[in-house]
PyMOL Python script that loads the backbone (N, CA, C, O; Angstrom):
from pymol import cmd

cmd.read_pdbstr("""\
ATOM      1  N   MET A   1      18.187 -60.677   1.474  1.00  0.00           N
ATOM      2  CA  MET A   1      18.494 -59.806   2.567  1.00  0.00           C
ATOM      3  C   MET A   1      17.577 -58.585   2.559  1.00  0.00           C
ATOM      4  O   MET A   1      17.129 -58.144   1.500  1.00  0.00           O
ATOM      5  N   ALA A   2      17.309 -58.056   3.719  1.00  0.00           N
ATOM      6  CA  ALA A   2      16.407 -56.907   3.854  1.00  0.00           C
ATOM      7  C   ALA A   2      17.111 -55.616   3.434  1.00  0.00           C
ATOM      8  O   ALA A   2      18.330 -55.484   3.537  1.00  0.00           O
ATOM      9  N   GLU A   3      16.313 -54.688   2.966  1.00  0.00           N
ATOM     10  CA  GLU A   3      16.850 -53.401   2.554  1.00  0.00           C
ATOM     11  C   GLU A   3      17.101 -52.543   3.798  1.00  0.00           C
ATOM     12  O   GLU A   3      16.284 -52.508   4.718  1.00  0.00           O
ATOM     13  N   ILE A   4      18.223 -51.866   3.807  1.00  0.00           N
ATOM     14  CA  ILE A   4      18.560 -50.999   4.938  1.00  0.00           C
ATOM     15  C   ILE A   4      17.778 -49.694   4.769  1.00  0.00           C
ATOM     16  O   ILE A   4      17.786 -49.073   3.706  1.00  0.00           O
ATOM     17  N   VAL A   5      17.095 -49.297   5.866  1.00  0.00           N
ATOM     18  CA  VAL A   5      16.234 -48.116   5.807  1.00  0.00           C
ATOM     19  C   VAL A   5      16.656 -47.142   6.895  1.00  0.00           C
ATOM     20  O   VAL A   5      16.875 -47.530   8.043  1.00  0.00           O
ATOM     21  N   ASN A   6      16.768 -45.885   6.524  1.00  0.00           N
ATOM     22  CA  ASN A   6      17.061 -44.840   7.507  1.00  0.00           C
ATOM     23  C   ASN A   6      15.725 -44.431   8.121  1.00  0.00           C
ATOM     24  O   ASN A   6      14.892 -43.817   7.454  1.00  0.00           O
ATOM     25  N   LEU A   7      15.525 -44.769   9.380  1.00  0.00           N
ATOM     26  CA  LEU A   7      14.239 -44.526  10.033  1.00  0.00           C
ATOM     27  C   LEU A   7      13.924 -43.034  10.144  1.00  0.00           C
ATOM     28  O   LEU A   7      12.757 -42.643  10.127  1.00  0.00           O
ATOM     29  N   ASN A   8      14.946 -42.213  10.257  1.00  0.00           N
ATOM     30  CA  ASN A   8      14.735 -40.769  10.340  1.00  0.00           C
ATOM     31  C   ASN A   8      14.109 -40.257   9.042  1.00  0.00           C
ATOM     32  O   ASN A   8      13.179 -39.451   9.069  1.00  0.00           O
ATOM     33  N   GLN A   9      14.624 -40.728   7.916  1.00  0.00           N
ATOM     34  CA  GLN A   9      14.083 -40.307   6.625  1.00  0.00           C
ATOM     35  C   GLN A   9      12.657 -40.802   6.437  1.00  0.00           C
ATOM     36  O   GLN A   9      11.810 -40.079   5.913  1.00  0.00           O
ATOM     37  N   VAL A  10      12.390 -42.025   6.861  1.00  0.00           N
ATOM     38  CA  VAL A  10      11.045 -42.590   6.745  1.00  0.00           C
ATOM     39  C   VAL A  10      10.071 -41.780   7.591  1.00  0.00           C
ATOM     40  O   VAL A  10       8.967 -41.474   7.140  1.00  0.00           O
ATOM     41  N   ARG A  11      10.463 -41.434   8.797  1.00  0.00           N
ATOM     42  CA  ARG A  11       9.601 -40.670   9.707  1.00  0.00           C
ATOM     43  C   ARG A  11       9.303 -39.288   9.122  1.00  0.00           C
ATOM     44  O   ARG A  11       8.163 -38.826   9.165  1.00  0.00           O
ATOM     45  N   LYS A  12      10.317 -38.637   8.582  1.00  0.00           N
ATOM     46  CA  LYS A  12      10.125 -37.305   8.009  1.00  0.00           C
ATOM     47  C   LYS A  12       9.265 -37.369   6.751  1.00  0.00           C
ATOM     48  O   LYS A  12       8.425 -36.495   6.535  1.00  0.00           O
ATOM     49  N   ALA A  13       9.458 -38.375   5.932  1.00  0.00           N
ATOM     50  CA  ALA A  13       8.652 -38.526   4.719  1.00  0.00           C
ATOM     51  C   ALA A  13       7.187 -38.758   5.078  1.00  0.00           C
ATOM     52  O   ALA A  13       6.288 -38.224   4.429  1.00  0.00           O
ATOM     53  N   LYS A  14       6.959 -39.552   6.106  1.00  0.00           N
ATOM     54  CA  LYS A  14       5.589 -39.810   6.561  1.00  0.00           C
ATOM     55  C   LYS A  14       4.939 -38.517   7.050  1.00  0.00           C
ATOM     56  O   LYS A  14       3.769 -38.263   6.765  1.00  0.00           O
ATOM     57  N   ALA A  15       5.693 -37.702   7.785  1.00  0.00           N
ATOM     58  CA  ALA A  15       5.175 -36.435   8.294  1.00  0.00           C
ATOM     59  C   ALA A  15       4.863 -35.488   7.135  1.00  0.00           C
ATOM     60  O   ALA A  15       3.851 -34.788   7.164  1.00  0.00           O
ATOM     61  N   ARG A  16       5.726 -35.462   6.114  1.00  0.00           N
ATOM     62  CA  ARG A  16       5.475 -34.614   4.943  1.00  0.00           C
ATOM     63  C   ARG A  16       4.206 -35.035   4.223  1.00  0.00           C
ATOM     64  O   ARG A  16       3.407 -34.186   3.828  1.00  0.00           O
ATOM     65  N   ARG A  17       4.010 -36.341   4.046  1.00  0.00           N
ATOM     66  CA  ARG A  17       2.803 -36.831   3.383  1.00  0.00           C
ATOM     67  C   ARG A  17       1.553 -36.464   4.184  1.00  0.00           C
ATOM     68  O   ARG A  17       0.534 -36.081   3.608  1.00  0.00           O
ATOM     69  N   ARG A  18       1.630 -36.581   5.512  1.00  0.00           N
ATOM     70  CA  ARG A  18       0.490 -36.251   6.363  1.00  0.00           C
ATOM     71  C   ARG A  18       0.166 -34.759   6.270  1.00  0.00           C
ATOM     72  O   ARG A  18      -0.998 -34.376   6.159  1.00  0.00           O
ATOM     73  N   LYS A  19       1.210 -33.918   6.315  1.00  0.00           N
ATOM     74  CA  LYS A  19       0.991 -32.471   6.225  1.00  0.00           C
ATOM     75  C   LYS A  19       0.417 -32.077   4.873  1.00  0.00           C
ATOM     76  O   LYS A  19      -0.450 -31.207   4.797  1.00  0.00           O
ATOM     77  N   GLU A  20       0.894 -32.711   3.803  1.00  0.00           N
ATOM     78  CA  GLU A  20       0.377 -32.396   2.472  1.00  0.00           C
ATOM     79  C   GLU A  20      -1.084 -32.802   2.356  1.00  0.00           C
ATOM     80  O   GLU A  20      -1.881 -32.081   1.757  1.00  0.00           O
ATOM     81  N   ALA A  21      -1.441 -33.940   2.919  1.00  0.00           N
ATOM     82  CA  ALA A  21      -2.841 -34.374   2.887  1.00  0.00           C
ATOM     83  C   ALA A  21      -3.714 -33.400   3.671  1.00  0.00           C
ATOM     84  O   ALA A  21      -4.818 -33.068   3.239  1.00  0.00           O
ATOM     85  N   GLU A  22      -3.228 -32.944   4.815  1.00  0.00           N
ATOM     86  CA  GLU A  22      -3.971 -31.984   5.636  1.00  0.00           C
ATOM     87  C   GLU A  22      -4.101 -30.644   4.900  1.00  0.00           C
ATOM     88  O   GLU A  22      -5.163 -30.022   4.928  1.00  0.00           O
ATOM     89  N   ALA A  23      -3.036 -30.205   4.249  1.00  0.00           N
ATOM     90  CA  ALA A  23      -3.068 -28.947   3.505  1.00  0.00           C
ATOM     91  C   ALA A  23      -4.063 -29.048   2.345  1.00  0.00           C
ATOM     92  O   ALA A  23      -4.794 -28.095   2.074  1.00  0.00           O
ATOM     93  N   SER A  24      -4.094 -30.170   1.675  1.00  0.00           N
ATOM     94  CA  SER A  24      -5.025 -30.371   0.567  1.00  0.00           C
ATOM     95  C   SER A  24      -6.468 -30.309   1.069  1.00  0.00           C
ATOM     96  O   SER A  24      -7.325 -29.692   0.436  1.00  0.00           O
ATOM     97  N   ALA A  25      -6.729 -30.947   2.198  1.00  0.00           N
ATOM     98  CA  ALA A  25      -8.075 -30.918   2.782  1.00  0.00           C
ATOM     99  C   ALA A  25      -8.457 -29.499   3.173  1.00  0.00           C
ATOM    100  O   ALA A  25      -9.600 -29.090   2.968  1.00  0.00           O
ATOM    101  N   ASN A  26      -7.519 -28.744   3.732  1.00  0.00           N
ATOM    102  CA  ASN A  26      -7.798 -27.365   4.135  1.00  0.00           C
ATOM    103  C   ASN A  26      -8.038 -26.472   2.921  1.00  0.00           C
ATOM    104  O   ASN A  26      -8.883 -25.578   2.965  1.00  0.00           O
ATOM    105  N   ARG A  27      -7.299 -26.709   1.838  1.00  0.00           N
ATOM    106  CA  ARG A  27      -7.525 -25.917   0.627  1.00  0.00           C
ATOM    107  C   ARG A  27      -8.938 -26.145   0.113  1.00  0.00           C
ATOM    108  O   ARG A  27      -9.602 -25.210  -0.334  1.00  0.00           O
ATOM    109  N   THR A  28      -9.393 -27.384   0.177  1.00  0.00           N
ATOM    110  CA  THR A  28     -10.736 -27.702  -0.267  1.00  0.00           C
ATOM    111  C   THR A  28     -11.777 -27.096   0.668  1.00  0.00           C
ATOM    112  O   THR A  28     -12.789 -26.552   0.225  1.00  0.00           O
ATOM    113  N   LYS A  29     -11.513 -27.197   1.955  1.00  0.00           N
ATOM    114  CA  LYS A  29     -12.487 -26.745   2.958  1.00  0.00           C
ATOM    115  C   LYS A  29     -12.569 -25.229   3.053  1.00  0.00           C
ATOM    116  O   LYS A  29     -13.669 -24.679   3.116  1.00  0.00           O
ATOM    117  N   TYR A  30     -11.434 -24.543   3.064  1.00  0.00           N
ATOM    118  CA  TYR A  30     -11.403 -23.108   3.326  1.00  0.00           C
ATOM    119  C   TYR A  30     -11.087 -22.261   2.103  1.00  0.00           C
ATOM    120  O   TYR A  30     -11.257 -21.042   2.140  1.00  0.00           O
ATOM    121  N   GLY A  31     -10.641 -22.867   1.046  1.00  0.00           N
ATOM    122  CA  GLY A  31     -10.217 -22.113  -0.125  1.00  0.00           C
ATOM    123  C   GLY A  31     -11.395 -21.455  -0.824  1.00  0.00           C
ATOM    124  O   GLY A  31     -12.540 -21.879  -0.673  1.00  0.00           O
ATOM    125  N   ARG A  32     -11.098 -20.419  -1.586  1.00  0.00           N
ATOM    126  CA  ARG A  32     -12.121 -19.737  -2.364  1.00  0.00           C
ATOM    127  C   ARG A  32     -11.802 -19.884  -3.837  1.00  0.00           C
ATOM    128  O   ARG A  32     -10.641 -19.975  -4.235  1.00  0.00           O
ATOM    129  N   THR A  33     -12.838 -19.905  -4.627  1.00  0.00           N
ATOM    130  CA  THR A  33     -12.623 -20.020  -6.065  1.00  0.00           C
ATOM    131  C   THR A  33     -12.135 -18.688  -6.608  1.00  0.00           C
ATOM    132  O   THR A  33     -12.212 -17.663  -5.930  1.00  0.00           O
ATOM    133  N   LYS A  34     -11.637 -18.710  -7.822  1.00  0.00           N
ATOM    134  CA  LYS A  34     -11.143 -17.484  -8.447  1.00  0.00           C
ATOM    135  C   LYS A  34     -12.280 -16.469  -8.574  1.00  0.00           C
ATOM    136  O   LYS A  34     -12.070 -15.275  -8.360  1.00  0.00           O
ATOM    137  N   ALA A  35     -13.458 -16.928  -8.915  1.00  0.00           N
ATOM    138  CA  ALA A  35     -14.614 -16.030  -9.055  1.00  0.00           C
ATOM    139  C   ALA A  35     -14.957 -15.375  -7.717  1.00  0.00           C
ATOM    140  O   ALA A  35     -15.290 -14.190  -7.675  1.00  0.00           O
ATOM    141  N   GLU A  36     -14.878 -16.133  -6.634  1.00  0.00           N
ATOM    142  CA  GLU A  36     -15.168 -15.574  -5.310  1.00  0.00           C
ATOM    143  C   GLU A  36     -14.134 -14.515  -4.929  1.00  0.00           C
ATOM    144  O   GLU A  36     -14.488 -13.471  -4.381  1.00  0.00           O
ATOM    145  N   ARG A  37     -12.861 -14.778  -5.217  1.00  0.00           N
ATOM    146  CA  ARG A  37     -11.814 -13.799  -4.909  1.00  0.00           C
ATOM    147  C   ARG A  37     -12.024 -12.518  -5.716  1.00  0.00           C
ATOM    148  O   ARG A  37     -11.924 -11.418  -5.174  1.00  0.00           O
ATOM    149  N   GLN A  38     -12.314 -12.661  -7.006  1.00  0.00           N
ATOM    150  CA  GLN A  38     -12.523 -11.493  -7.855  1.00  0.00           C
ATOM    151  C   GLN A  38     -13.740 -10.698  -7.391  1.00  0.00           C
ATOM    152  O   GLN A  38     -13.710  -9.468  -7.387  1.00  0.00           O
ATOM    153  N   ARG A  39     -14.795 -11.383  -7.006  1.00  0.00           N
ATOM    154  CA  ARG A  39     -16.000 -10.698  -6.534  1.00  0.00           C
ATOM    155  C   ARG A  39     -15.686  -9.893  -5.278  1.00  0.00           C
ATOM    156  O   ARG A  39     -16.117  -8.746  -5.154  1.00  0.00           O
ATOM    157  N   ARG A  40     -14.934 -10.488  -4.339  1.00  0.00           N
ATOM    158  CA  ARG A  40     -14.582  -9.793  -3.099  1.00  0.00           C
ATOM    159  C   ARG A  40     -13.706  -8.577  -3.396  1.00  0.00           C
ATOM    160  O   ARG A  40     -13.892  -7.523  -2.788  1.00  0.00           O
ATOM    161  N   GLU A  41     -12.756  -8.710  -4.319  1.00  0.00           N
ATOM    162  CA  GLU A  41     -11.905  -7.575  -4.699  1.00  0.00           C
ATOM    163  C   GLU A  41     -12.736  -6.448  -5.288  1.00  0.00           C
ATOM    164  O   GLU A  41     -12.496  -5.277  -4.997  1.00  0.00           O
ATOM    165  N   GLN A  42     -13.724  -6.805  -6.125  1.00  0.00           N
ATOM    166  CA  GLN A  42     -14.597  -5.790  -6.714  1.00  0.00           C
ATOM    167  C   GLN A  42     -15.436  -5.103  -5.635  1.00  0.00           C
ATOM    168  O   GLN A  42     -15.632  -3.889  -5.679  1.00  0.00           O
ATOM    169  N   GLU A  43     -15.927  -5.874  -4.675  1.00  0.00           N
ATOM    170  CA  GLU A  43     -16.714  -5.294  -3.583  1.00  0.00           C
ATOM    171  C   GLU A  43     -15.864  -4.323  -2.764  1.00  0.00           C
ATOM    172  O   GLU A  43     -16.322  -3.239  -2.403  1.00  0.00           O
ATOM    173  N   GLN A  44     -14.629  -4.719  -2.474  1.00  0.00           N
ATOM    174  CA  GLN A  44     -13.743  -3.852  -1.694  1.00  0.00           C
ATOM    175  C   GLN A  44     -13.428  -2.575  -2.461  1.00  0.00           C
ATOM    176  O   GLN A  44     -13.393  -1.495  -1.871  1.00  0.00           O
ATOM    177  N   ALA A  45     -13.199  -2.682  -3.760  1.00  0.00           N
ATOM    178  CA  ALA A  45     -12.908  -1.499  -4.571  1.00  0.00           C
ATOM    179  C   ALA A  45     -14.115  -0.566  -4.576  1.00  0.00           C
ATOM    180  O   ALA A  45     -13.962   0.652  -4.475  1.00  0.00           O
ATOM    181  N   ARG A  46     -15.299  -1.127  -4.692  1.00  0.00           N
ATOM    182  CA  ARG A  46     -16.521  -0.311  -4.676  1.00  0.00           C
ATOM    183  C   ARG A  46     -16.682   0.385  -3.322  1.00  0.00           C
ATOM    184  O   ARG A  46     -17.016   1.568  -3.266  1.00  0.00           O
ATOM    185  N   GLU A  47     -16.443  -0.354  -2.233  1.00  0.00           N
ATOM    186  CA  GLU A  47     -16.555   0.238  -0.896  1.00  0.00           C
ATOM    187  C   GLU A  47     -15.567   1.394  -0.733  1.00  0.00           C
ATOM    188  O   GLU A  47     -15.910   2.422  -0.150  1.00  0.00           O
ATOM    189  N   ARG A  48     -14.332   1.231  -1.248  1.00  0.00           N
ATOM    190  CA  ARG A  48     -13.348   2.315  -1.157  1.00  0.00           C
ATOM    191  C   ARG A  48     -13.806   3.536  -1.947  1.00  0.00           C
ATOM    192  O   ARG A  48     -13.666   4.668  -1.485  1.00  0.00           O
ATOM    193  N   ARG A  49     -14.360   3.303  -3.153  1.00  0.00           N
ATOM    194  CA  ARG A  49     -14.836   4.427  -3.969  1.00  0.00           C
ATOM    195  C   ARG A  49     -15.967   5.166  -3.267  1.00  0.00           C
ATOM    196  O   ARG A  49     -15.993   6.397  -3.256  1.00  0.00           O
ATOM    197  N   VAL A  50     -16.900   4.424  -2.682  1.00  0.00           N
ATOM    198  CA  VAL A  50     -18.026   5.051  -1.985  1.00  0.00           C
ATOM    199  C   VAL A  50     -17.522   5.850  -0.793  1.00  0.00           C
ATOM    200  O   VAL A  50     -17.962   6.978  -0.567  1.00  0.00           O
ATOM    201  N   GLN A  51     -16.612   5.278  -0.038  1.00  0.00           N
ATOM    202  CA  GLN A  51     -16.074   5.964   1.136  1.00  0.00           C
ATOM    203  C   GLN A  51     -15.285   7.205   0.716  1.00  0.00           C
ATOM    204  O   GLN A  51     -15.420   8.259   1.337  1.00  0.00           O
ATOM    205  N   ASP A  52     -14.468   7.091  -0.324  1.00  0.00           N
ATOM    206  CA  ASP A  52     -13.694   8.233  -0.796  1.00  0.00           C
ATOM    207  C   ASP A  52     -14.610   9.346  -1.317  1.00  0.00           C
ATOM    208  O   ASP A  52     -14.291  10.528  -1.189  1.00  0.00           O
ATOM    209  N   ALA A  53     -15.738   8.966  -1.899  1.00  0.00           N
ATOM    210  CA  ALA A  53     -16.676   9.958  -2.420  1.00  0.00           C
ATOM    211  C   ALA A  53     -17.303  10.770  -1.295  1.00  0.00           C
ATOM    212  O   ALA A  53     -17.751  11.892  -1.530  1.00  0.00           O
ATOM    213  N   HIS A  54     -17.345  10.236  -0.089  1.00  0.00           N
ATOM    214  CA  HIS A  54     -17.962  10.928   1.040  1.00  0.00           C
ATOM    215  C   HIS A  54     -16.965  11.736   1.871  1.00  0.00           C
ATOM    216  O   HIS A  54     -17.355  12.375   2.848  1.00  0.00           O
ATOM    217  N   LYS A  55     -15.694  11.715   1.497  1.00  0.00           N
ATOM    218  CA  LYS A  55     -14.696  12.487   2.227  1.00  0.00           C
ATOM    219  C   LYS A  55     -14.883  13.965   1.947  1.00  0.00           C
ATOM    220  O   LYS A  55     -15.217  14.361   0.830  1.00  0.00           O
ATOM    221  N   LEU A  56     -14.668  14.770   2.962  1.00  0.00           N
ATOM    222  CA  LEU A  56     -14.706  16.210   2.790  1.00  0.00           C
ATOM    223  C   LEU A  56     -13.357  16.677   2.265  1.00  0.00           C
ATOM    224  O   LEU A  56     -12.333  16.054   2.544  1.00  0.00           O
ATOM    225  N   GLU A  57     -13.347  17.771   1.507  1.00  0.00           N
ATOM    226  CA  GLU A  57     -12.088  18.302   1.004  1.00  0.00           C
ATOM    227  C   GLU A  57     -11.207  18.720   2.172  1.00  0.00           C
ATOM    228  O   GLU A  57     -11.683  19.354   3.114  1.00  0.00           O
ATOM    229  N   GLY A  58      -9.958  18.377   2.117  1.00  0.00           N
ATOM    230  CA  GLY A  58      -9.004  18.765   3.148  1.00  0.00           C
ATOM    231  C   GLY A  58      -9.100  17.919   4.413  1.00  0.00           C
ATOM    232  O   GLY A  58      -8.340  18.141   5.355  1.00  0.00           O
ATOM    233  N   GLU A  59      -9.994  16.980   4.453  1.00  0.00           N
ATOM    234  CA  GLU A  59     -10.139  16.134   5.634  1.00  0.00           C
ATOM    235  C   GLU A  59      -8.988  15.140   5.684  1.00  0.00           C
ATOM    236  O   GLU A  59      -8.698  14.452   4.706  1.00  0.00           O
ATOM    237  N   GLU A  60      -8.342  15.078   6.837  1.00  0.00           N
ATOM    238  CA  GLU A  60      -7.233  14.135   7.014  1.00  0.00           C
ATOM    239  C   GLU A  60      -7.682  12.991   7.888  1.00  0.00           C
ATOM    240  O   GLU A  60      -8.365  13.192   8.893  1.00  0.00           O
ATOM    241  N   THR A  61      -7.300  11.798   7.506  1.00  0.00           N
ATOM    242  CA  THR A  61      -7.518  10.645   8.365  1.00  0.00           C
ATOM    243  C   THR A  61      -6.173  10.317   9.000  1.00  0.00           C
ATOM    244  O   THR A  61      -5.137  10.727   8.477  1.00  0.00           O
ATOM    245  N   PRO A  62      -6.160   9.593  10.106  1.00  0.00           N
ATOM    246  CA  PRO A  62      -4.873   9.272  10.751  1.00  0.00           C
ATOM    247  C   PRO A  62      -3.871   8.619   9.810  1.00  0.00           C
ATOM    248  O   PRO A  62      -2.669   8.846   9.946  1.00  0.00           O
ATOM    249  N   SER A  63      -4.331   7.823   8.868  1.00  0.00           N
ATOM    250  CA  SER A  63      -3.390   7.158   7.955  1.00  0.00           C
ATOM    251  C   SER A  63      -2.866   8.117   6.888  1.00  0.00           C
ATOM    252  O   SER A  63      -1.834   7.847   6.273  1.00  0.00           O
ATOM    253  N   ASP A  64      -3.577   9.255   6.657  1.00  0.00           N
ATOM    254  CA  ASP A  64      -3.130  10.228   5.666  1.00  0.00           C
ATOM    255  C   ASP A  64      -2.054  11.162   6.196  1.00  0.00           C
ATOM    256  O   ASP A  64      -1.341  11.789   5.412  1.00  0.00           O
ATOM    257  N   ARG A  65      -1.923  11.267   7.516  1.00  0.00           N
ATOM    258  CA  ARG A  65      -0.971  12.198   8.106  1.00  0.00           C
ATOM    259  C   ARG A  65       0.467  11.737   7.853  1.00  0.00           C
ATOM    260  O   ARG A  65       0.763  10.542   7.879  1.00  0.00           O
ATOM    261  N   PRO A  66       1.347  12.699   7.610  1.00  0.00           N
ATOM    262  CA  PRO A  66       2.768  12.331   7.517  1.00  0.00           C
ATOM    263  C   PRO A  66       3.257  11.852   8.881  1.00  0.00           C
ATOM    264  O   PRO A  66       2.679  12.224   9.903  1.00  0.00           O
ATOM    265  N   PRO A  67       4.306  11.036   8.919  1.00  0.00           N
ATOM    266  CA  PRO A  67       4.777  10.490  10.195  1.00  0.00           C
ATOM    267  C   PRO A  67       5.148  11.552  11.216  1.00  0.00           C
ATOM    268  O   PRO A  67       4.995  11.319  12.415  1.00  0.00           O
ATOM    269  N   ASP A  68       5.633  12.717  10.778  1.00  0.00           N
ATOM    270  CA  ASP A  68       6.041  13.741  11.734  1.00  0.00           C
ATOM    271  C   ASP A  68       4.843  14.461  12.363  1.00  0.00           C
ATOM    272  O   ASP A  68       5.017  15.214  13.320  1.00  0.00           O
ATOM    273  N   ARG A  69       3.629  14.242  11.840  1.00  0.00           N
ATOM    274  CA  ARG A  69       2.452  14.894  12.386  1.00  0.00           C
ATOM    275  C   ARG A  69       1.559  13.942  13.149  1.00  0.00           C
ATOM    276  O   ARG A  69       0.429  14.292  13.487  1.00  0.00           O
ATOM    277  N   GLN A  70       2.046  12.737  13.427  1.00  0.00           N
ATOM    278  CA  GLN A  70       1.259  11.772  14.185  1.00  0.00           C
ATOM    279  C   GLN A  70       1.118  12.238  15.620  1.00  0.00           C
ATOM    280  O   GLN A  70       2.069  12.794  16.168  1.00  0.00           O
ATOM    281  N   PRO A  71      -0.040  12.033  16.257  1.00  0.00           N
ATOM    282  CA  PRO A  71      -0.207  12.450  17.653  1.00  0.00           C
ATOM    283  C   PRO A  71       0.726  11.663  18.571  1.00  0.00           C
ATOM    284  O   PRO A  71       1.038  10.499  18.319  1.00  0.00           O
ATOM    285  N   THR A  72       1.159  12.322  19.630  1.00  0.00           N
ATOM    286  CA  THR A  72       2.064  11.675  20.582  1.00  0.00           C
ATOM    287  C   THR A  72       1.394  11.605  21.942  1.00  0.00           C
ATOM    288  O   THR A  72       0.412  12.304  22.190  1.00  0.00           O
ATOM    289  N   ASP A  73       1.915  10.774  22.814  1.00  0.00           N
ATOM    290  CA  ASP A  73       1.395  10.630  24.170  1.00  0.00           C
ATOM    291  C   ASP A  73       2.264  11.363  25.168  1.00  0.00           C
ATOM    292  O   ASP A  73       2.361  10.936  26.319  1.00  0.00           O
ATOM    293  N   ASP A  74       2.902  12.458  24.766  1.00  0.00           N
ATOM    294  CA  ASP A  74       3.799  13.212  25.643  1.00  0.00           C
ATOM    295  C   ASP A  74       3.068  14.266  26.447  1.00  0.00           C
ATOM    296  O   ASP A  74       3.669  15.275  26.816  1.00  0.00           O
ATOM    297  N   ALA A  75       1.806  14.069  26.728  1.00  0.00           N
ATOM    298  CA  ALA A  75       1.030  15.072  27.438  1.00  0.00           C
ATOM    299  C   ALA A  75       1.359  15.180  28.894  1.00  0.00           C
ATOM    300  O   ALA A  75       0.768  15.995  29.602  1.00  0.00           O
TER     301      ALA A  75
END
""", "prot")
cmd.dss("prot")
cmd.show_as("cartoon", "prot")
cmd.util.cbc("prot")
cmd.orient("prot")
């Protein structure tokens, strides 16, 4: 006698396998190695240091302002 199969479960399992295969391909295609990630982090840290070194004393950037001092459009 044939085995009874729940078609809903089979369909969902097939979809999971397809998605996992696609995710694996994308990780290979778009993923970065650990060395590449570390290099990018080091570059970003260096860029922040260089930018911070060029700031004038007392200079405020919009992100440095406290929330109560943010500009408003109530003009």
